Gaussian input, Z-matrix of N, CA and C with variables (Angstrom, degrees):
# hf/3-21g

backbone

0 1
 N
 C     1     B1
 C     2     B2     1     A1
 N     3     B3     2     A2     1     D1
 C     4     B4     3     A3     2     D2
 C     5     B5     4     A4     3     D3
 N     6     B6     5     A5     4     D4
 C     7     B7     6     A6     5     D5
 C     8     B8     7     A7     6     D6
 N     9     B9     8     A8     7     D7
 C    10    B10     9     A9     8     D8
 C    11    B11    10    A10     9     D9
 N    12    B12    11    A11    10    D10
 C    13    B13    12    A12    11    D11
 C    14    B14    13    A13    12    D12
 N    15    B15    14    A14    13    D13
 C    16    B16    15    A15    14    D14
 C    17    B17    16    A16    15    D15
 N    18    B18    17    A17    16    D16
 C    19    B19    18    A18    17    D17
 C    20    B20    19    A19    18    D18
 N    21    B21    20    A20    19    D19
 C    22    B22    21    A21    20    D20
 C    23    B23    22    A22    21    D21
 N    24    B24    23    A23    22    D22
 C    25    B25    24    A24    23    D23
 C    26    B26    25    A25    24    D24
 N    27    B27    26    A26    25    D25
 C    28    B28    27    A27    26    D26
 C    29    B29    28    A28    27    D27
 N    30    B30    29    A29    28    D28
 C    31    B31    30    A30    29    D29
 C    32    B32    31    A31    30    D30
 N    33    B33    32    A32    31    D31
 C    34    B34    33    A33    32    D32
 C    35    B35    34    A34    33    D33
 N    36    B36    35    A35    34    D34
 C    37    B37    36    A36    35    D35
 C    38    B38    37    A37    36    D36
 N    39    B39    38    A38    37    D37
 C    40    B40    39    A39    38    D38
 C    41    B41    40    A40    39    D39
 N    42    B42    41    A41    40    D40
 C    43    B43    42    A42    41    D41
 C    44    B44    43    A43    42    D42
 N    45    B45    44    A44    43    D43
 C    46    B46    45    A45    44    D44
 C    47    B47    46    A46    45    D45
 N    48    B48    47    A47    46    D46
 C    49    B49    48    A48    47    D47
 C    50    B50    49    A49    48    D48
 N    51    B51    50    A50    49    D49
 C    52    B52    51    A51    50    D50
 C    53    B53    52    A52    51    D51
 N    54    B54    53    A53    52    D52
 C    55    B55    54    A54    53    D53
 C    56    B56    55    A55    54    D54
 N    57    B57    56    A56    55    D55
 C    58    B58    57    A57    56    D56
 C    59    B59    58    A58    57    D57
 N    60    B60    59    A59    58    D58
 C    61    B61    60    A60    59    D59
 C    62    B62    61    A61    60    D60
 N    63    B63    62    A62    61    D61
 C    64    B64    63    A63    62    D62
 C    65    B65    64    A64    63    D63
 N    66    B66    65    A65    64    D64
 C    67    B67    66    A66    65    D65
 C    68    B68    67    A67    66    D66
 N    69    B69    68    A68    67    D67
 C    70    B70    69    A69    68    D68
 C    71    B71    70    A70    69    D69
 N    72    B72    71    A71    70    D70
 C    73    B73    72    A72    71    D71
 C    74    B74    73    A73    72    D72
 N    75    B75    74    A74    73    D73
 C    76    B76    75    A75    74    D74
 C    77    B77    76    A76    75    D75
 N    78    B78    77    A77    76    D76
 C    79    B79    78    A78    77    D77
 C    80    B80    79    A79    78    D78
 N    81    B81    80    A80    79    D79
 C    82    B82    81    A81    80    D80
 C    83    B83    82    A82    81    D81
 N    84    B84    83    A83    82    D82
 C    85    B85    84    A84    83    D83
 C    86    B86    85    A85    84    D84
 N    87    B87    86    A86    85    D85
 C    88    B88    87    A87    86    D86
 C    89    B89    88    A88    87    D87
 N    90    B90    89    A89    88    D88
 C    91    B91    90    A90    89    D89
 C    92    B92    91    A91    90    D90
 N    93    B93    92    A92    91    D91
 C    94    B94    93    A93    92    D92
 C    95    B95    94    A94    93    D93
 N    96    B96    95    A95    94    D94
 C    97    B97    96    A96    95    D95
 C    98    B98    97    A97    96    D96
 N    99    B99    98    A98    97    D97
 C   100   B100    99    A99    98    D98
 C   101   B101   100   A100    99    D99
 N   102   B102   101   A101   100   D100
 C   103   B103   102   A102   101   D101
 C   104   B104   103   A103   102   D102
 N   105   B105   104   A104   103   D103
 C   106   B106   105   A105   104   D104
 C   107   B107   106   A106   105   D105
 N   108   B108   107   A107   106   D106
 C   109   B109   108   A108   107   D107
 C   110   B110   109   A109   108   D108
 N   111   B111   110   A110   109   D109
 C   112   B112   111   A111   110   D110
 C   113   B113   112   A112   111   D111
 N   114   B114   113   A113   112   D112
 C   115   B115   114   A114   113   D113
 C   116   B116   115   A115   114   D114
 N   117   B117   116   A116   115   D115
 C   118   B118   117   A117   116   D116
 C   119   B119   118   A118   117   D117
 N   120   B120   119   A119   118   D118
 C   121   B121   120   A120   119   D119
 C   122   B122   121   A121   120   D120
 N   123   B123   122   A122   121   D121
 C   124   B124   123   A123   122   D122
 C   125   B125   124   A124   123   D123
 N   126   B126   125   A125   124   D124
 C   127   B127   126   A126   125   D125
 C   128   B128   127   A127   126   D126
 N   129   B129   128   A128   127   D127
 C   130   B130   129   A129   128   D128
 C   131   B131   130   A130   129   D129
 N   132   B132   131   A131   130   D130
 C   133   B133   132   A132   131   D131
 C   134   B134   133   A133   132   D132
 N   135   B135   134   A134   133   D133
 C   136   B136   135   A135   134   D134
 C   137   B137   136   A136   135   D135
 N   138   B138   137   A137   136   D136
 C   139   B139   138   A138   137   D137
 C   140   B140   139   A139   138   D138
 N   141   B141   140   A140   139   D139
 C   142   B142   141   A141   140   D140
 C   143   B143   142   A142   141   D141
 N   144   B144   143   A143   142   D142
 C   145   B145   144   A144   143   D143
 C   146   B146   145   A145   144   D144
 N   147   B147   146   A146   145   D145
 C   148   B148   147   A147   146   D146
 C   149   B149   148   A148   147   D147
 N   150   B150   149   A149   148   D148
 C   151   B151   150   A150   149   D149
 C   152   B152   151   A151   150   D150
 N   153   B153   152   A152   151   D151
 C   154   B154   153   A153   152   D152
 C   155   B155   154   A154   153   D153
 N   156   B156   155   A155   154   D154
 C   157   B157   156   A156   155   D155
 C   158   B158   157   A157   156   D156
 N   159   B159   158   A158   157   D157
 C   160   B160   159   A159   158   D158
 C   161   B161   160   A160   159   D159
 N   162   B162   161   A161   160   D160
 C   163   B163   162   A162   161   D161
 C   164   B164   163   A163   162   D162
 N   165   B165   164   A164   163   D163
 C   166   B166   165   A165   164   D164
 C   167   B167   166   A166   165   D165
 N   168   B168   167   A167   166   D166
 C   169   B169   168   A168   167   D167
 C   170   B170   169   A169   168   D168
 N   171   B171   170   A170   169   D169
 C   172   B172   171   A171   170   D170
 C   173   B173   172   A172   171   D171
 N   174   B174   173   A173   172   D172
 C   175   B175   174   A174   173   D173
 C   176   B176   175   A175   174   D174
 N   177   B177   176   A176   175   D175
 C   178   B178   177   A177   176   D176
 C   179   B179   178   A178   177   D177
 N   180   B180   179   A179   178   D178
 C   181   B181   180   A180   179   D179
 C   182   B182   181   A181   180   D180
 N   183   B183   182   A182   181   D181
 C   184   B184   183   A183   182   D182
 C   185   B185   184   A184   183   D183
 N   186   B186   185   A185   184   D184
 C   187   B187   186   A186   185   D185
 C   188   B188   187   A187   186   D186
 N   189   B189   188   A188   187   D187
 C   190   B190   189   A189   188   D188
 C   191   B191   190   A190   189   D189
 N   192   B192   191   A191   190   D190
 C   193   B193   192   A192   191   D191
 C   194   B194   193   A193   192   D192
 N   195   B195   194   A194   193   D193
 C   196   B196   195   A195   194   D194
 C   197   B197   196   A196   195   D195
 N   198   B198   197   A197   196   D196
 C   199   B199   198   A198   197   D197
 C   200   B200   199   A199   198   D198
 N   201   B201   200   A200   199   D199
 C   202   B202   201   A201   200   D200
 C   203   B203   202   A202   201   D201
 N   204   B204   203   A203   202   D202
 C   205   B205   204   A204   203   D203
 C   206   B206   205   A205   204   D204
 N   207   B207   206   A206   205   D205
 C   208   B208   207   A207   206   D206
 C   209   B209   208   A208   207   D207
 N   210   B210   209   A209   208   D208
 C   211   B211   210   A210   209   D209
 C   212   B212   211   A211   210   D210
 N   213   B213   212   A212   211   D211
 C   214   B214   213   A213   212   D212
 C   215   B215   214   A214   213   D213
 N   216   B216   215   A215   214   D214
 C   217   B217   216   A216   215   D215
 C   218   B218   217   A217   216   D216

   B1=1.4563
   B2=1.5258
   B3=1.3146
   B4=1.4641
   B5=1.5292
   B6=1.3288
   B7=1.4623
   B8=1.5225
   B9=1.3038
   B10=1.4581
   B11=1.5228
   B12=1.3174
   B13=1.4662
   B14=1.5285
   B15=1.3366
   B16=1.4670
   B17=1.5284
   B18=1.3381
   B19=1.4646
   B20=1.5284
   B21=1.3286
   B22=1.4658
   B23=1.5367
   B24=1.3214
   B25=1.4701
   B26=1.5316
   B27=1.3297
   B28=1.4586
   B29=1.5197
   B30=1.3234
   B31=1.4651
   B32=1.5316
   B33=1.3150
   B34=1.4647
   B35=1.5212
   B36=1.3264
   B37=1.4657
   B38=1.5252
   B39=1.3178
   B40=1.4588
   B41=1.5258
   B42=1.3246
   B43=1.4665
   B44=1.5266
   B45=1.3393
   B46=1.4607
   B47=1.5161
   B48=1.3447
   B49=1.4640
   B50=1.5225
   B51=1.3238
   B52=1.4641
   B53=1.5192
   B54=1.3161
   B55=1.4603
   B56=1.5313
   B57=1.3060
   B58=1.4689
   B59=1.5094
   B60=1.3236
   B61=1.4558
   B62=1.5094
   B63=1.3352
   B64=1.4513
   B65=1.5097
   B66=1.3418
   B67=1.4676
   B68=1.5320
   B69=1.3266
   B70=1.4662
   B71=1.5249
   B72=1.3228
   B73=1.4657
   B74=1.5318
   B75=1.3266
   B76=1.4673
   B77=1.5368
   B78=1.3490
   B79=1.4731
   B80=1.5297
   B81=1.3352
   B82=1.4677
   B83=1.5276
   B84=1.3232
   B85=1.4627
   B86=1.5285
   B87=1.3272
   B88=1.4661
   B89=1.5255
   B90=1.3376
   B91=1.4679
   B92=1.5286
   B93=1.3157
   B94=1.4633
   B95=1.5100
   B96=1.3268
   B97=1.4569
   B98=1.5246
   B99=1.3301
   B100=1.4606
   B101=1.5266
   B102=1.3202
   B103=1.4624
   B104=1.5321
   B105=1.3397
   B106=1.4601
   B107=1.5163
   B108=1.3299
   B109=1.4645
   B110=1.5305
   B111=1.3496
   B112=1.4614
   B113=1.5145
   B114=1.3256
   B115=1.4640
   B116=1.5179
   B117=1.3370
   B118=1.4649
   B119=1.5244
   B120=1.3247
   B121=1.4636
   B122=1.5256
   B123=1.3326
   B124=1.4661
   B125=1.5095
   B126=1.3187
   B127=1.4639
   B128=1.5171
   B129=1.3252
   B130=1.4589
   B131=1.5229
   B132=1.3212
   B133=1.4709
   B134=1.5389
   B135=1.3406
   B136=1.4715
   B137=1.5342
   B138=1.3040
   B139=1.4621
   B140=1.5293
   B141=1.3327
   B142=1.4569
   B143=1.5164
   B144=1.3109
   B145=1.4657
   B146=1.5200
   B147=1.2863
   B148=1.4698
   B149=1.5347
   B150=1.3375
   B151=1.4697
   B152=1.5155
   B153=1.3242
   B154=1.4651
   B155=1.5207
   B156=1.3221
   B157=1.4570
   B158=1.5168
   B159=1.3217
   B160=1.4529
   B161=1.5215
   B162=1.3287
   B163=1.4599
   B164=1.5199
   B165=1.3251
   B166=1.4658
   B167=1.5322
   B168=1.3453
   B169=1.4611
   B170=1.5193
   B171=1.3118
   B172=1.4708
   B173=1.5159
   B174=1.3294
   B175=1.4638
   B176=1.5228
   B177=1.3205
   B178=1.4548
   B179=1.5190
   B180=1.3165
   B181=1.4612
   B182=1.5210
   B183=1.3270
   B184=1.4650
   B185=1.5254
   B186=1.3125
   B187=1.4654
   B188=1.5182
   B189=1.3293
   B190=1.4702
   B191=1.5238
   B192=1.3336
   B193=1.4706
   B194=1.5309
   B195=1.3476
   B196=1.4666
   B197=1.5297
   B198=1.3357
   B199=1.4681
   B200=1.5207
   B201=1.3353
   B202=1.4610
   B203=1.5257
   B204=1.3262
   B205=1.4727
   B206=1.5225
   B207=1.3347
   B208=1.4585
   B209=1.5225
   B210=1.3284
   B211=1.4711
   B212=1.5124
   B213=1.3446
   B214=1.4758
   B215=1.5215
   B216=1.3353
   B217=1.4756
   B218=1.5133
   A1=109.61
   A2=116.32
   A3=121.87
   A4=108.29
   A5=116.18
   A6=119.76
   A7=109.98
   A8=116.23
   A9=121.77
   A10=110.74
   A11=116.99
   A12=121.64
   A13=111.80
   A14=117.40
   A15=122.22
   A16=113.84
   A17=117.47
   A18=121.13
   A19=108.93
   A20=116.05
   A21=121.74
   A22=111.56
   A23=115.46
   A24=121.64
   A25=108.94
   A26=116.11
   A27=121.03
   A28=113.60
   A29=117.55
   A30=121.12
   A31=110.70
   A32=114.68
   A33=121.43
   A34=108.03
   A35=116.09
   A36=120.91
   A37=109.21
   A38=116.27
   A39=122.01
   A40=108.78
   A41=115.84
   A42=120.99
   A43=110.08
   A44=115.33
   A45=122.10
   A46=110.86
   A47=115.85
   A48=120.58
   A49=109.73
   A50=115.77
   A51=121.12
   A52=109.11
   A53=115.92
   A54=120.99
   A55=107.22
   A56=116.89
   A57=118.91
   A58=109.02
   A59=115.33
   A60=117.03
   A61=113.98
   A62=113.54
   A63=122.31
   A64=114.70
   A65=115.32
   A66=121.35
   A67=113.65
   A68=118.11
   A69=120.70
   A70=110.00
   A71=116.88
   A72=121.67
   A73=109.73
   A74=116.34
   A75=121.59
   A76=110.85
   A77=116.08
   A78=120.80
   A79=110.41
   A80=116.59
   A81=120.31
   A82=109.98
   A83=116.92
   A84=120.89
   A85=111.10
   A86=117.35
   A87=121.23
   A88=112.17
   A89=116.60
   A90=120.94
   A91=111.23
   A92=117.30
   A93=121.11
   A94=113.62
   A95=116.78
   A96=120.20
   A97=108.41
   A98=115.27
   A99=121.22
   A100=108.82
   A101=116.84
   A102=121.81
   A103=110.88
   A104=115.26
   A105=120.53
   A106=115.31
   A107=118.04
   A108=120.19
   A109=109.88
   A110=116.41
   A111=120.78
   A112=110.12
   A113=116.03
   A114=122.01
   A115=108.19
   A116=116.22
   A117=122.08
   A118=107.87
   A119=117.46
   A120=121.80
   A121=108.05
   A122=116.48
   A123=121.63
   A124=112.92
   A125=116.13
   A126=119.16
   A127=110.59
   A128=114.31
   A129=121.46
   A130=106.34
   A131=116.65
   A132=121.32
   A133=109.50
   A134=116.95
   A135=121.07
   A136=114.46
   A137=117.75
   A138=120.06
   A139=111.95
   A140=116.59
   A141=120.77
   A142=115.43
   A143=117.84
   A144=120.26
   A145=109.43
   A146=123.15
   A147=128.62
   A148=112.33
   A149=114.39
   A150=122.22
   A151=107.40
   A152=117.20
   A153=119.94
   A154=108.25
   A155=115.40
   A156=121.90
   A157=111.30
   A158=115.66
   A159=121.48
   A160=105.05
   A161=115.01
   A162=120.13
   A163=109.69
   A164=116.32
   A165=122.21
   A166=112.47
   A167=116.19
   A168=120.18
   A169=115.10
   A170=119.18
   A171=119.66
   A172=110.74
   A173=114.64
   A174=121.69
   A175=109.21
   A176=115.80
   A177=120.98
   A178=108.76
   A179=116.96
   A180=121.13
   A181=108.54
   A182=115.86
   A183=120.03
   A184=110.26
   A185=115.67
   A186=120.98
   A187=109.13
   A188=115.06
   A189=119.71
   A190=110.94
   A191=116.93
   A192=120.13
   A193=110.80
   A194=116.85
   A195=120.22
   A196=110.35
   A197=116.82
   A198=121.11
   A199=111.21
   A200=117.54
   A201=121.16
   A202=112.07
   A203=117.59
   A204=121.26
   A205=112.01
   A206=117.01
   A207=120.75
   A208=109.08
   A209=116.07
   A210=121.96
   A211=108.51
   A212=116.16
   A213=120.96
   A214=111.18
   A215=114.75
   A216=120.26
   A217=107.91
   D1=125.69
   D2=179.39
   D3=-100.81
   D4=131.29
   D5=178.49
   D6=-110.60
   D7=169.52
   D8=179.70
   D9=-58.85
   D10=-30.26
   D11=179.23
   D12=-61.14
   D13=-28.51
   D14=-177.57
   D15=-83.80
   D16=-10.50
   D17=-177.64
   D18=-76.50
   D19=133.14
   D20=-177.93
   D21=-83.48
   D22=160.22
   D23=177.65
   D24=-59.88
   D25=134.19
   D26=179.27
   D27=91.92
   D28=-6.19
   D29=-179.98
   D30=-98.20
   D31=156.70
   D32=176.46
   D33=-116.19
   D34=139.65
   D35=179.09
   D36=-132.56
   D37=155.44
   D38=177.87
   D39=-110.22
   D40=132.39
   D41=-178.43
   D42=-70.01
   D43=128.29
   D44=178.37
   D45=-99.02
   D46=-46.53
   D47=-173.22
   D48=-158.49
   D49=149.49
   D50=175.25
   D51=-107.33
   D52=132.01
   D53=176.40
   D54=-104.45
   D55=176.40
   D56=-177.49
   D57=97.16
   D58=171.18
   D59=-178.21
   D60=-139.07
   D61=165.22
   D62=174.34
   D63=50.57
   D64=-128.75
   D65=-173.17
   D66=-61.11
   D67=-32.99
   D68=-178.93
   D69=-67.12
   D70=-48.72
   D71=179.41
   D72=-62.84
   D73=-40.95
   D74=179.48
   D75=-61.14
   D76=-41.33
   D77=-179.45
   D78=-64.89
   D79=-41.49
   D80=178.23
   D81=-62.33
   D82=-43.56
   D83=179.32
   D84=-66.09
   D85=-37.02
   D86=178.59
   D87=-64.38
   D88=-25.06
   D89=178.11
   D90=-79.24
   D91=-2.45
   D92=177.88
   D93=97.63
   D94=5.04
   D95=179.51
   D96=-90.29
   D97=99.03
   D98=-179.41
   D99=-129.83
   D100=167.07
   D101=-177.99
   D102=-56.50
   D103=133.25
   D104=176.09
   D105=92.49
   D106=-11.91
   D107=-177.63
   D108=-80.54
   D109=145.31
   D110=178.87
   D111=-91.56
   D112=137.86
   D113=-179.70
   D114=-124.30
   D115=127.02
   D116=176.63
   D117=-104.29
   D118=126.44
   D119=179.60
   D120=-86.43
   D121=108.75
   D122=-177.39
   D123=-79.64
   D124=-51.36
   D125=176.63
   D126=-159.16
   D127=164.80
   D128=178.43
   D129=-127.62
   D130=135.57
   D131=-179.70
   D132=-58.21
   D133=154.49
   D134=-177.19
   D135=-50.72
   D136=-37.80
   D137=179.76
   D138=-92.14
   D139=6.91
   D140=175.00
   D141=92.36
   D142=-5.30
   D143=-178.24
   D144=-139.30
   D145=128.26
   D146=-1.76
   D147=-87.57
   D148=179.45
   D149=175.35
   D150=-103.78
   D151=140.07
   D152=176.36
   D153=-103.05
   D154=124.10
   D155=-175.06
   D156=-117.21
   D157=157.69
   D158=171.65
   D159=-118.25
   D160=117.23
   D161=-176.06
   D162=-141.14
   D163=130.83
   D164=179.66
   D165=51.95
   D166=33.40
   D167=175.70
   D168=83.98
   D169=8.94
   D170=176.27
   D171=-134.79
   D172=162.52
   D173=-179.08
   D174=-88.08
   D175=143.47
   D176=-178.92
   D177=-147.64
   D178=135.62
   D179=175.36
   D180=-109.88
   D181=132.26
   D182=177.84
   D183=-130.09
   D184=149.08
   D185=176.75
   D186=-74.85
   D187=155.12
   D188=178.52
   D189=-60.49
   D190=-36.05
   D191=-179.80
   D192=-61.68
   D193=-36.81
   D194=176.82
   D195=-74.01
   D196=-37.70
   D197=-179.12
   D198=-62.65
   D199=-29.66
   D200=179.35
   D201=-67.41
   D202=-19.83
   D203=-178.55
   D204=-87.66
   D205=-3.83
   D206=-176.63
   D207=-106.90
   D208=108.49
   D209=179.08
   D210=-83.64
   D211=130.87
   D212=-177.91
   D213=-128.13
   D214=168.35
   D215=172.39
   D216=-130.25

């Protein structure tokens, strides 16, 4: 299983499935991360947290712990 955390800078991935439950999963979905959406990894902070993403035409930063809940292909 490949997660968003494994995607390298400059790569694009498509969301397959969201893991996690309740409020955490809801928050990820509220940010626009839903099944089938493409995510471009723009940059990763020097220590690896957070990741800066480009999704649905806007910039978004997510923690690595949240990125691990997003399964991609």
